[in-house]
C-alpha positions as CSV (number, residue, x, y, z in Angstrom):
1,X,-96.7,204.4,148.2
2,X,-96.9,204.2,144.1
3,X,-92.7,203.2,143.5
4,X,-93.5,201.3,146.8
5,X,-96.5,199.1,144.8
6,X,-95.2,199.2,141.3
7,X,-91.6,198.0,142.6
8,X,-94.0,194.9,144.4
9,X,-95.6,194.6,142.0
10,X,-92.1,194.3,139.5
11,X,-91.2,191.3,142.1
12,X,-94.3,190.0,141.4
13,X,-93.8,189.7,138.0
14,X,-90.6,188.6,138.4
15,X,-91.7,185.7,140.3
16,X,-93.6,184.3,138.4
17,X,-91.5,184.2,135.2
18,X,-89.4,182.6,137.0
19,X,-91.4,180.0,138.6
20,X,-93.0,179.6,134.8
21,X,-89.6,178.7,133.6
22,X,-89.2,176.4,136.6
23,X,-91.7,174.7,135.6
24,X,-90.4,174.0,132.1
25,X,-88.7,171.5,132.7
26,X,-90.0,168.1,132.4
27,X,-91.1,167.4,135.8
28,X,-90.2,163.6,135.1
29,X,-87.3,164.6,135.0
30,X,-86.5,166.9,138.7
31,X,-85.1,164.6,141.9
32,X,-84.8,161.5,139.2
33,X,-82.6,159.1,140.4
34,X,-80.5,156.7,137.4
35,X,-83.1,153.8,137.8
36,X,-86.2,155.8,137.1
37,X,-84.9,158.0,134.5
38,X,-83.7,154.4,132.8
39,X,-87.3,153.1,133.7
40,X,-89.0,156.1,132.2
41,X,-86.8,156.3,128.8
42,X,-86.8,152.5,128.5
43,X,-89.4,149.6,130.8
44,X,-92.7,149.2,129.0
45,X,-94.8,146.0,129.5
46,X,-96.9,147.6,127.4
47,X,-94.7,149.7,123.7
48,X,-96.1,148.7,120.8
49,X,-94.2,149.5,117.4
50,X,-97.6,152.1,116.5
51,X,-96.9,154.1,119.8
52,X,-92.9,155.2,119.5
53,X,-93.6,158.9,119.2
54,X,-96.8,158.9,121.8
55,X,-94.6,157.4,124.0
56,X,-91.0,159.2,123.3
57,X,-92.6,162.5,123.1
58,X,-94.9,161.8,126.7
59,X,-92.0,160.3,128.0
60,X,-89.7,163.9,127.2
61,X,-86.8,161.5,126.0
62,X,-84.6,163.5,124.1
63,X,-80.5,163.8,123.3
64,X,-78.0,165.1,125.6
65,X,-79.2,169.0,123.6
66,X,-82.6,168.5,124.7
67,X,-82.8,167.3,120.0
68,X,-84.7,164.2,119.0
69,X,-82.8,161.4,120.0
70,X,-81.5,159.3,117.3
71,X,-82.7,155.8,118.8
72,X,-84.3,154.2,121.6
73,X,-85.2,150.8,122.6
74,X,-87.7,149.9,124.9
75,X,-87.5,146.6,127.0
76,X,-91.1,144.9,126.9
77,X,-91.4,143.5,130.6
78,X,-92.5,145.1,134.1
79,X,-89.5,146.7,135.6
80,X,-89.2,143.2,138.0
81,X,-88.0,141.1,135.4
82,X,-85.3,143.9,134.0
83,X,-84.1,144.7,137.3
84,X,-83.8,141.4,138.1
85,X,-80.5,140.8,135.5
86,X,-78.3,143.4,138.0
87,X,-80.0,140.6,140.9
88,X,-78.5,137.4,139.4
89,X,-80.9,137.1,136.6
90,X,-77.4,138.7,134.3
91,X,-74.2,137.4,133.8
92,X,-71.4,140.5,134.1
93,X,-69.5,140.6,130.9
94,X,-66.1,142.7,131.7
95,X,-65.4,144.3,127.4
96,X,-68.5,146.2,127.1
97,X,-68.2,146.6,131.2
98,X,-72.5,146.1,131.8
99,X,-74.0,143.2,132.8
100,X,-76.0,140.5,129.8
101,X,-79.5,138.9,130.7
102,X,-80.3,135.1,131.0
103,X,-84.0,135.7,130.5
104,X,-84.0,136.3,126.8
105,X,-87.0,139.6,126.1
106,X,-89.0,141.5,123.2
107,X,-87.6,145.0,122.0
108,X,-88.7,147.8,121.0
109,X,-86.3,149.9,119.1
110,X,-87.6,153.7,118.2
111,X,-85.3,155.2,115.1
112,X,-85.7,158.2,114.1
113,X,-86.9,158.4,110.2
114,X,-85.4,161.2,108.2
115,X,-86.3,164.5,108.9
116,X,-88.0,166.7,106.5
117,X,-87.2,170.3,106.6
118,X,-89.0,172.6,108.8
119,X,-90.5,169.9,110.1
120,X,-90.0,170.2,114.7
121,X,-91.4,167.2,115.3
122,X,-89.5,164.2,116.2
123,X,-91.6,161.0,114.0
124,X,-89.9,157.9,114.9
125,X,-89.9,154.2,112.9
126,X,-90.6,151.1,115.3
127,X,-89.4,147.9,115.0
128,X,-90.3,144.6,117.1
129,X,-87.6,142.3,117.7
130,X,-88.0,138.7,119.7
131,X,-86.0,136.7,122.0
132,X,-83.2,139.1,122.7
133,X,-80.6,139.0,125.4
134,X,-80.2,142.5,126.6
135,X,-77.8,144.9,128.4
136,X,-77.6,146.6,131.2
137,X,-75.3,148.6,133.0
138,X,-76.1,148.0,136.1
139,X,-75.8,150.2,139.5
140,X,-75.9,149.8,143.6
141,X,-78.2,146.2,142.3
142,X,-80.3,148.9,139.5
143,X,-79.6,149.0,135.8
144,X,-79.1,152.6,135.0
145,X,-78.2,152.3,131.6
């Protein structure tokens, strides 16, 4: 009876450990479509240069190796206007294979500051630019990159 109980206890502990490991993956990224990822990483009408560190951390925006992303650009608009680029409000550019916006947008570019030794946090410097034509990669009439 003790062996069965110990075995059951081990199975429960193991199962709990696996579920905690699964929860380490960012919730936003589980089952996220390419458009949802694009929107999470690049579209925010209320973004400001002062919020680069906070937003990149909260939105869990990292490079492919889960390290600090060197640069991230936020489009200061709602997703409806950004989607419109792929639905008649943009012009396909063969050279870049991307779609250029007809409308001009304000953007915030967050660039990684030089990282000091022993400093684990990603720290960014933000810069706001106005009246910019933006390029997006469209797939299925939605921006994905």
